[in-house]
C-alpha positions, -999 to +999 in steps of 0.1 A: +410-775+028+394-754+001+400-714-002+366-695+010+348-667-010+357-633-006+350-616+027+338-581+019+328-568-012+321-536-027+296-526-056+300-488-074+268-475-083+255-440-086+231-437-057+232-423-019+227-453-004+260-478+007+253-511+013+285-532+030+288-569+023+308-586+053+314-628+058+327-651+079+330-688+083+304-700+101+288-736+115+268-754+088+231-755+085+228-792+105+252-779+132+234-781+166+250-744+178+227-729+154+200-726+173+218-709+202+235-688+176+198-677+162+188-669+200+222-647+201+211-629+169+181-623+181+194-607+213+216-585+197+191-570+170+191-596+142+165-590+116 
């Protein structure tokens, strides 16, 4: 098993904006559940 990438990140810049980066393990692009996940994403306000 490989070590996953960082699940959160912070980039400090001199600006008034804040960007929060979060990541979690997810299904692969060939997984059949991906389509159900896309519908769920649209339903809960995905962009």
